[in-house]
C-alpha positions as CSV (number, residue, x, y, z in Angstrom):
1,M,-45.9,15.8,8.1
2,A,-42.6,17.2,6.7
3,I,-40.3,15.0,4.6
4,G,-36.8,16.2,3.4
5,G,-34.6,14.2,1.5
6,A,-31.0,14.5,0.0
7,L,-28.8,12.4,-3.0
8,S,-26.3,9.7,-2.2
9,V,-24.5,7.0,-4.6
10,G,-23.3,3.4,-3.5
11,L,-21.5,1.1,-5.0
12,I,-22.0,-3.0,-5.6
13,G,-18.4,-3.9,-6.4
14,L,-17.5,-0.7,-9.2
15,K,-20.8,-0.6,-9.8
16,A,-22.8,3.0,-8.9
17,F,-26.7,3.2,-8.4
18,T,-28.0,6.2,-7.3
19,V,-29.1,6.2,-3.6
20,T,-32.4,9.1,-2.2
21,M,-32.4,9.8,1.5
22,Q,-35.9,10.7,2.7
23,A,-36.0,11.3,5.9
24,F,-39.3,11.9,7.4
25,I,-39.9,13.5,10.6
26,S,-43.8,12.2,12.7
27,P,-45.3,12.1,16.1
28,G,-44.2,9.2,17.6
29,L,-42.0,8.5,21.0
30,P,-38.1,9.3,20.6
31,Y,-36.5,7.5,17.6
32,F,-34.7,7.5,15.5
33,S,-34.4,4.5,12.4
34,I,-33.0,3.1,8.2
35,I,-34.6,1.4,7.0
36,G,-33.2,0.2,3.1
37,L,-31.4,-2.9,3.0
38,P,-28.5,-1.0,5.6
39,D,-25.7,-3.0,6.3
40,T,-24.4,-3.1,10.5
41,S,-21.7,0.0,10.1
42,L,-25.1,1.9,8.3
43,S,-27.1,1.0,10.6
44,E,-25.0,2.0,13.7
45,A,-24.9,5.4,11.4
46,R,-28.2,6.4,13.9
47,E,-25.8,7.9,16.6
48,R,-22.7,9.3,14.4
49,V,-25.6,11.5,13.2
50,K,-27.6,12.2,15.1
51,S,-24.3,13.4,17.5
52,A,-23.1,15.7,14.2
53,C,-26.0,17.1,14.1
54,Q,-26.0,18.0,17.5
55,A,-22.6,19.4,17.2
56,S,-23.5,21.4,15.0
57,G,-26.0,23.7,16.6
58,F,-28.6,21.8,15.2
59,T,-31.5,20.6,17.7
60,W,-32.8,17.2,17.6
61,P,-36.0,16.5,17.2
62,Q,-37.9,14.7,20.2
63,T,-40.1,12.7,17.5
64,R,-39.7,9.7,15.3
65,V,-36.9,10.2,12.4
66,T,-37.1,7.1,9.6
67,V,-34.8,7.7,7.0
68,N,-35.5,5.5,3.4
69,L,-32.6,4.3,1.5
70,S,-34.6,4.2,-1.9
71,P,-33.8,1.8,-3.0
72,A,-34.8,-0.6,-1.2
73,S,-34.5,-3.6,-2.8
74,M,-30.2,-3.0,-3.0
75,P,-28.2,-3.6,-0.4
76,K,-25.9,-0.7,0.3
77,R,-23.0,-0.6,3.2
78,G,-20.5,0.7,4.5
79,S,-20.4,5.1,6.3
80,S,-20.1,7.1,2.8
81,Y,-24.0,7.6,3.4
82,D,-23.6,9.4,6.6
83,L,-22.9,13.3,5.9
84,A,-26.4,12.7,3.1
85,I,-28.8,10.7,6.0
86,A,-27.9,13.8,8.1
87,A,-29.0,16.5,5.0
88,A,-31.9,14.3,4.4
89,V,-33.3,15.0,8.0
90,L,-31.6,18.6,8.0
91,S,-33.5,19.5,5.4
92,A,-36.5,17.3,6.0
93,A,-36.4,19.7,9.8
94,G,-35.9,23.1,7.3
95,T,-32.6,23.7,9.3
96,I,-31.2,23.4,5.3
97,P,-34.4,24.5,2.2
98,P,-34.9,21.7,0.5
99,E,-34.8,23.6,-2.8
100,S,-30.5,23.8,-2.1
101,L,-30.5,19.9,-2.4
102,L,-31.6,19.4,-6.0
103,S,-29.1,17.6,-8.1
104,T,-26.4,17.6,-5.7
105,V,-24.7,14.2,-5.1
106,V,-23.6,14.4,-1.2
107,V,-21.4,11.9,-0.3
108,G,-18.8,11.6,3.1
109,E,-18.3,9.7,6.4
110,V,-18.8,12.5,9.8
111,N,-17.6,12.5,13.4
112,L,-19.4,12.6,16.9
113,D,-18.5,15.6,17.3
114,G,-19.3,16.9,13.6
115,T,-16.8,16.8,11.3
116,V,-16.5,15.1,8.1
117,L,-14.7,11.5,7.5
118,P,-13.1,11.0,3.5
119,V,-14.4,8.1,2.5
120,N,-12.5,5.3,0.6
121,G,-14.1,4.5,-4.0
122,L,-14.6,8.3,-4.4
123,L,-13.6,8.1,-8.0
124,P,-16.9,6.1,-9.0
125,I,-19.5,7.3,-7.2
126,L,-18.0,11.2,-9.1
127,L,-17.8,9.1,-12.6
128,H,-21.4,7.8,-11.7
129,A,-22.4,11.4,-11.1
130,R,-21.2,13.0,-14.2
131,E,-22.5,10.1,-16.4
132,Q,-26.3,11.3,-14.6
133,G,-25.5,14.6,-15.4
134,V,-25.3,15.6,-11.1
135,E,-25.1,20.0,-11.6
136,R,-22.6,19.9,-8.1
137,V,-20.8,17.6,-5.5
138,I,-20.9,17.0,-2.1
139,V,-17.5,16.1,-0.1
140,P,-14.8,15.7,2.5
141,Q,-12.2,18.0,2.5
142,A,-9.8,15.7,2.7
143,N,-11.1,14.1,-0.8
144,M,-10.9,17.4,-2.2
145,D,-7.7,15.9,-3.9
146,E,-9.7,12.3,-5.6
147,A,-12.5,15.7,-7.1
148,G,-10.2,17.6,-8.4
149,L,-8.7,14.3,-10.8
150,I,-13.2,14.2,-12.9
151,D,-13.5,17.2,-14.3
152,G,-17.2,18.3,-15.7
153,L,-18.5,18.5,-11.8
154,D,-18.4,21.1,-9.1
155,T,-17.3,19.7,-6.8
156,R,-16.6,21.1,-2.6
157,G,-15.3,19.9,-0.1
158,V,-16.9,20.2,3.5
159,R,-14.8,19.6,7.2
160,H,-17.6,19.7,9.5
161,V,-21.7,18.7,9.5
162,G,-22.0,23.3,10.2
163,E,-19.8,24.2,6.7
164,L,-22.7,22.3,4.8
165,I,-25.7,23.7,6.8
166,E,-24.3,27.0,5.5
167,M,-23.0,25.6,2.3
168,M,-27.1,25.1,1.5
169,G,-27.9,28.4,3.7
170,G,-28.6,27.7,7.5
171,E,-27.3,28.6,9.3
172,A,-25.2,26.7,12.8
173,S,-23.3,26.8,15.3
174,Y,-20.4,25.0,15.8
175,R,-16.1,24.7,16.8
176,L,-13.7,23.2,13.9
177,P,-11.6,20.8,16.2
178,D,-7.9,21.4,16.4
179,E,-6.5,18.2,13.8
180,I,-9.8,16.9,11.1
181,P,-7.9,14.0,9.5
182,T,-6.0,14.6,6.3
183,S,-6.9,10.5,4.4
184,R,-8.2,7.3,5.6
185,V,-6.9,5.0,7.7
186,G,-6.6,1.5,5.8
187,E,-8.1,-1.6,7.9
188,D,-4.5,-3.1,7.9
189,G,-3.9,0.9,10.0
190,A,-1.7,2.9,7.9
191,S,-2.8,5.6,6.2
192,R,-0.7,5.5,3.6
193,L,1.6,3.0,1.2
194,V,5.1,3.5,0.4
195,T,4.8,3.3,-3.8
196,P,7.5,1.4,-4.2
197,V,10.9,2.2,-6.8
198,I,10.5,-0.4,-10.0
199,G,15.0,-1.2,-10.7
200,D,15.5,-0.8,-13.6
201,M,17.0,-4.1,-16.4
202,S,20.4,-2.8,-16.5
203,E,20.8,-3.3,-12.6
204,V,20.1,-7.9,-13.0
205,V,23.7,-9.1,-13.8
206,G,23.3,-11.6,-16.8
207,Q,20.5,-13.5,-17.2
208,E,19.8,-11.9,-21.2
209,Y,17.6,-15.1,-22.4
210,A,14.7,-14.0,-19.8
211,K,15.5,-10.6,-19.8
212,W,14.7,-11.2,-23.3
213,A,11.5,-13.9,-23.2
214,M,10.0,-10.8,-20.8
215,E,10.3,-8.2,-23.5
216,V,9.0,-10.9,-25.4
217,A,6.0,-11.2,-22.3
218,A,5.2,-6.8,-21.9
219,A,5.3,-6.4,-26.2
220,G,2.1,-8.8,-26.8
221,G,0.2,-9.4,-23.4
222,H,1.4,-13.1,-22.3
223,H,1.5,-14.9,-19.3
224,L,5.2,-16.1,-18.4
225,L,6.2,-18.6,-15.6
226,M,10.6,-18.6,-14.8
227,T,11.9,-21.0,-12.9
228,G,15.3,-21.7,-11.9
229,P,17.4,-22.3,-9.1
230,P,17.0,-19.5,-5.8
231,G,18.5,-16.6,-5.4
232,S,19.3,-16.6,-9.5
233,G,16.9,-13.5,-10.2
234,K,13.5,-14.6,-10.7
235,T,11.7,-11.7,-8.3
236,M,14.5,-9.1,-9.5
237,L,13.2,-9.7,-13.3
238,A,9.8,-9.9,-12.2
239,S,9.8,-6.5,-10.5
240,R,11.6,-4.8,-13.4
241,M,8.6,-6.5,-15.2
242,P,6.2,-3.0,-15.4
243,G,9.6,-0.3,-15.7
244,I,9.9,-2.2,-19.4
245,M,5.6,-2.4,-20.0
246,C,3.8,0.4,-22.0
247,P,3.1,3.1,-20.0
248,L,-0.9,3.6,-19.1
249,S,-3.3,5.5,-20.9
250,E,-5.8,7.8,-20.2
251,S,-8.3,5.6,-19.8
252,E,-6.2,2.6,-18.4
253,Q,-4.8,4.7,-15.7
254,L,-8.4,6.0,-15.2
255,E,-9.4,1.9,-14.3
256,V,-6.8,2.0,-12.5
257,A,-7.0,4.6,-10.3
258,T,-11.0,3.8,-9.4
259,V,-9.3,0.6,-8.6
260,R,-7.1,2.3,-6.1
261,S,-9.7,4.5,-5.3
262,L,-11.8,1.5,-4.0
263,C,-9.4,-0.7,-2.1
264,G,-8.4,3.4,-0.7
265,T,-4.4,3.2,-1.9
266,L,-5.5,6.2,-4.9
267,P,-3.5,8.8,-2.1
268,A,-0.6,6.6,-2.1
269,Y,-0.6,6.9,-6.3
270,G,-2.7,10.0,-7.7
271,I,-2.8,9.1,-11.3
272,S,0.3,7.3,-12.3
273,D,0.7,5.6,-16.4
274,V,2.8,3.1,-15.0
275,P,1.2,0.2,-14.7
276,P,0.5,-2.1,-11.1
277,F,2.1,-4.6,-9.5
278,E,0.7,-7.0,-7.1
279,A,2.8,-9.3,-6.0
280,P,0.6,-11.4,-3.1
281,H,2.7,-14.2,0.0
282,H,1.9,-17.7,-1.1
283,T,0.7,-17.9,2.1
284,S,-2.8,-15.6,0.9
285,S,-5.9,-16.9,0.6
286,T,-8.3,-17.8,-2.3
287,A,-10.5,-14.7,-0.6
288,A,-7.2,-12.5,-0.4
289,L,-6.4,-13.1,-4.4
290,V,-9.8,-13.0,-6.1
291,G,-11.9,-10.8,-4.0
292,G,-13.9,-11.6,-0.8
293,G,-15.2,-10.7,2.5
294,T,-18.8,-10.9,4.4
295,G,-21.5,-9.3,2.7
296,M,-19.8,-8.1,-0.1
297,A,-17.2,-8.9,-1.5
298,M,-13.9,-6.2,-2.0
299,P,-11.5,-6.5,-4.2
300,G,-7.9,-9.6,-3.9
301,A,-5.2,-8.4,-5.4
302,I,-5.8,-10.0,-9.3
303,T,-8.3,-7.1,-9.1
304,K,-5.3,-4.9,-8.0
305,A,-2.8,-5.8,-10.9
306,H,-5.6,-4.9,-13.4
307,R,-3.6,-3.5,-16.5
308,G,-0.4,-4.7,-14.8
309,V,1.7,-7.4,-13.0
310,L,0.5,-9.7,-11.2
311,F,4.0,-11.7,-9.4
312,M,3.6,-14.8,-8.0
313,D,6.7,-15.8,-6.5
314,E,7.4,-19.1,-5.1
315,A,4.4,-20.0,-6.6
316,P,3.8,-24.0,-6.2
317,E,3.7,-22.8,-2.8
318,F,0.4,-21.2,-3.2
319,S,-2.4,-23.9,-2.3
320,A,-4.3,-25.6,-5.5
321,R,-7.7,-23.8,-5.0
322,S,-6.1,-20.5,-4.6
323,L,-4.6,-21.3,-8.6
324,Q,-7.1,-22.9,-9.6
325,T,-9.4,-19.9,-9.2
326,L,-6.9,-17.9,-11.6
327,R,-8.6,-19.9,-14.7
328,E,-10.7,-17.3,-15.4
329,P,-9.7,-14.8,-15.1
330,L,-6.6,-15.9,-17.7
331,E,-9.7,-15.7,-19.9
332,S,-12.4,-14.0,-19.2
333,G,-10.8,-10.3,-17.9
334,Y,-12.4,-9.9,-15.1
335,V,-13.4,-11.7,-11.3
336,A,-17.0,-11.7,-10.5
337,V,-16.8,-12.8,-6.4
338,S,-20.4,-14.0,-5.6
339,R,-21.3,-13.3,-1.9
340,S,-24.7,-13.4,0.5
341,K,-25.8,-9.9,-0.1
342,G,-24.8,-10.3,-4.2
343,T,-22.7,-10.4,-6.6
344,A,-19.7,-8.0,-7.4
345,Y,-17.8,-7.6,-10.5
346,Y,-14.3,-6.6,-10.4
347,P,-12.2,-5.9,-13.8
348,A,-8.5,-8.4,-14.0
349,A,-7.5,-8.1,-16.6
350,F,-4.1,-8.9,-15.9
351,Q,-0.4,-9.8,-16.8
352,L,0.0,-13.4,-14.8
353,V,4.2,-13.1,-13.7
354,M,4.8,-16.7,-12.1
355,A,8.5,-18.6,-9.9
356,A,9.0,-21.1,-9.3
357,N,12.7,-23.8,-7.9
358,P,13.2,-26.5,-9.6
359,C,12.1,-29.1,-6.9
360,P,11.1,-28.3,-3.3
361,C,14.8,-28.2,-2.2
362,G,16.3,-25.5,-4.6
363,M,19.2,-27.7,-5.9
364,S,17.5,-29.6,-9.1
365,Y,19.3,-27.8,-11.3
366,G,23.2,-29.0,-13.4
367,T,24.2,-32.9,-12.7
368,G,21.4,-32.3,-9.0
369,E,24.3,-33.2,-7.5
370,R,23.2,-31.0,-4.1
371,C,19.7,-31.9,-4.5
372,T,17.7,-33.6,-1.3
373,C,14.5,-34.4,-3.0
374,T,13.1,-37.8,-3.9
375,Q,11.2,-37.8,-7.6
376,R,8.2,-37.9,-5.4
377,E,8.9,-35.0,-4.2
378,R,10.4,-33.3,-7.0
379,Q,6.6,-34.5,-9.3
380,R,4.5,-34.2,-6.9
381,Y,6.0,-30.2,-6.8
382,F,5.2,-29.1,-9.8
383,A,2.2,-31.3,-9.9
384,R,1.2,-28.3,-8.1
385,L,0.3,-26.3,-11.6
386,S,-1.7,-28.0,-12.5
387,G,-1.9,-28.1,-17.0
388,P,-4.5,-26.4,-16.7
389,I,-3.3,-23.6,-16.0
390,L,0.6,-24.3,-17.2
391,D,-2.5,-24.6,-20.7
392,R,-2.1,-20.7,-20.2
393,I,1.0,-19.7,-20.0
394,D,2.5,-18.5,-22.7
395,I,6.3,-18.8,-21.7
396,Q,7.5,-21.0,-20.1
397,V,11.8,-20.1,-19.0
398,E,14.4,-21.2,-17.4
399,V,16.8,-19.1,-15.2
400,P,20.0,-20.7,-14.9
401,P,22.5,-19.8,-12.3
402,V,24.7,-17.2,-12.5
403,S,28.1,-18.2,-13.8
404,G,30.3,-15.2,-12.5
405,M,29.6,-11.4,-11.0
406,L,30.3,-8.6,-14.5
407,L,32.3,-6.0,-11.9
408,G,33.2,-3.0,-13.5
409,Q,30.8,1.0,-14.4
410,E,32.1,-0.1,-18.1
411,T,30.0,-3.5,-18.3
412,F,27.2,-2.2,-15.8
413,E,26.8,0.7,-18.7
414,R,26.5,-2.0,-21.9
415,R,23.8,-3.8,-20.1
416,T,20.9,-3.2,-21.4
417,G,18.6,-0.8,-19.6
418,S,14.4,-0.4,-18.9
419,A,14.2,2.3,-20.3
420,E,15.6,0.7,-23.9
421,I,13.8,-2.4,-23.7
422,R,10.8,-0.3,-22.9
423,A,11.0,1.8,-26.7
424,R,10.5,-2.1,-28.5
425,V,7.1,-2.6,-26.7
426,V,5.6,0.3,-26.9
427,A,6.4,-0.1,-31.0
428,A,5.5,-3.6,-31.1
429,R,2.5,-3.0,-29.5
430,D,1.5,0.6,-32.0
431,T,2.1,-2.5,-34.6
432,A,0.0,-4.7,-33.0
433,R,-3.0,-2.0,-32.0
434,E,-3.0,-0.5,-35.3
435,R,-3.6,-4.1,-36.8
436,F,-6.0,-5.1,-34.7
437,A,-7.4,-1.2,-35.0
438,D,-11.2,-3.1,-37.6
439,M,-11.2,-5.6,-34.2
440,G,-10.7,-3.9,-31.2
441,W,-7.7,-5.6,-29.9
442,I,-4.9,-4.1,-28.1
443,C,-2.2,-6.8,-28.2
444,N,-1.5,-10.4,-29.4
445,A,-1.9,-11.5,-26.5
446,Q,-5.9,-10.7,-26.9
447,A,-6.2,-11.9,-31.1
448,S,-8.9,-15.2,-31.8
449,G,-6.7,-18.0,-33.0
450,T,-9.5,-18.3,-36.2
451,W,-8.1,-14.8,-37.1
452,M,-4.4,-16.0,-36.9
453,R,-5.1,-18.8,-38.4
454,E,-6.9,-17.1,-41.5
455,H,-4.0,-14.2,-41.6
456,L,-0.9,-17.5,-41.8
457,S,0.9,-19.0,-44.4
458,P,0.4,-23.2,-44.1
459,K,4.3,-23.1,-44.6
460,A,4.4,-21.3,-41.7
461,L,1.2,-23.9,-40.0
462,E,3.1,-26.7,-40.4
463,P,5.4,-26.4,-37.1
464,V,1.3,-25.8,-35.5
465,S,0.1,-29.1,-37.0
466,R,2.7,-31.0,-36.3
467,A,3.2,-30.2,-32.5
468,L,-0.5,-30.7,-32.3
469,E,-0.3,-34.1,-34.4
470,S,2.6,-35.2,-31.7
471,Q,1.0,-33.5,-28.1
472,R,2.9,-31.2,-27.0
473,L,0.4,-28.3,-27.9
474,S,-3.8,-28.7,-27.1
475,L,-5.1,-26.6,-29.5
476,R,-5.8,-23.6,-26.8
477,G,-1.3,-24.0,-26.8
478,A,-1.6,-24.0,-29.7
479,D,-4.0,-20.5,-30.2
480,R,-0.8,-19.4,-27.5
481,A,2.7,-20.1,-29.8
482,M,0.8,-18.1,-32.7
483,R,-0.1,-15.6,-30.9
484,L,3.8,-15.5,-29.1
485,A,4.7,-15.3,-33.2
486,W,3.1,-13.0,-34.0
487,T,4.3,-10.5,-31.3
488,L,8.1,-12.3,-32.2
489,A,7.3,-10.4,-35.6
490,D,6.0,-7.1,-34.7
491,L,9.9,-6.9,-32.0
492,K,11.3,-7.7,-35.6
493,G,9.3,-5.2,-37.7
494,L,7.9,-8.7,-39.7
495,T,4.4,-7.5,-41.5
496,S,3.5,-11.6,-40.6
497,P,5.4,-14.4,-38.5
498,G,7.4,-17.1,-41.1
499,H,8.2,-20.3,-40.3
500,D,10.9,-19.5,-37.5
501,E,9.2,-17.4,-35.3
502,I,5.7,-20.0,-35.6
503,S,8.9,-22.2,-34.2
504,Q,10.4,-19.7,-31.8
505,G,7.1,-19.3,-30.5
506,I,6.3,-23.1,-29.5
507,A,10.2,-23.4,-28.6
508,L,8.7,-20.7,-25.5
509,R,6.2,-22.5,-24.4
510,T,7.2,-25.9,-23.7
511,H,10.0,-25.7,-22.0
512,V,8.7,-26.4,-18.4
């Protein structure tokens, strides 16, 4: 009896777990089986691994070969186990010394000709390997740039199964093809994404009030809704939001990179301190927004926007079901997506920015004489943004049409740019972070209502009490108005908000 072993790492969502491969070569009719809850793509590894090993000069055993993936109760999916399965079979056959694979994690997909292809999700795999004290990790050569982002690991890249055999002390006979894939092609057929260029706020004509509202949103981590006619600059303003937000910290950069690694878009972005920006189309399905897929759910737009901005243009045009699914992630900062083979937990701490027209035709502004919508159509249009959703949006502002075009370089230079706004935002965030150091919060949007009520004077709370009595605000809305007041105080350099800041915070919430 010959048993060989190798280690790999599996993923359920972003949660990684160690998988032990055991290959057993036993007497019997020639047959190759993989057990331990593999999915369809993993079951097909039998043909890939067999052909790849033979392409490395290995004579496949004409007996029964069984590979067990332990723990057997955990579902395994994807093709990233191919190289580890090949290593386990090769060690069982004696081609690779079994002791050479001790404390070594092997990750990679193999081709029929033995070439090793890059995989998605390598970053969380490497982080798990480092936490478990693994000494060495073998990855596809095309993933070495991504592997270099993690310190403290002996990471080695291979281009062919034959290279793995030689690295482990065995002998192989193989030929590298002329072209080896250097990046993984995603489901959309594109191997690389084009990183969008963030414009500057100085490019926006007029809309000073909307710019100020976005500055408040960025400084406190507040959600924002802009309403206005088509062409008033809502999309242009929203696309510049990442440029005025605080740069991501090292830990936040790693969180964002981990999500992008799982989605296969990390090579296009790399490690960046610019917050991500996601703008799903209003026809997007619920699964595309929150995550989904067969077997095990994959990240959706809200997870891709983690630590950044989720922009929903034409928000009332999204389906009611898609909008309602945002309620829990907006409060908790994560999303749990359950499918037949398990539940995946993904981070979803994003800032929501919505844009909407005043009515279906978009002309219900000013005197409204150009509007062709009936009163019922206007009510039905905005009714899609339900009360619970609007109650979770801290800032609701109107973006009026620009009355005149301001031209000339001199006028352009007088406009406030993103760098100037970002400097004020960073200063306000630093003040909030220092204030909440003992509580672990990083911005005012995370502060609890109890803490805010305890640190506000009775006089400052009077506008909130009146708004609650008149039912202008719910209790949740009152807490969010107080959070806005603290952000306004931070931007003004005040130690705590007063009557004016509280009133202004309430006014920012009740425009729509």
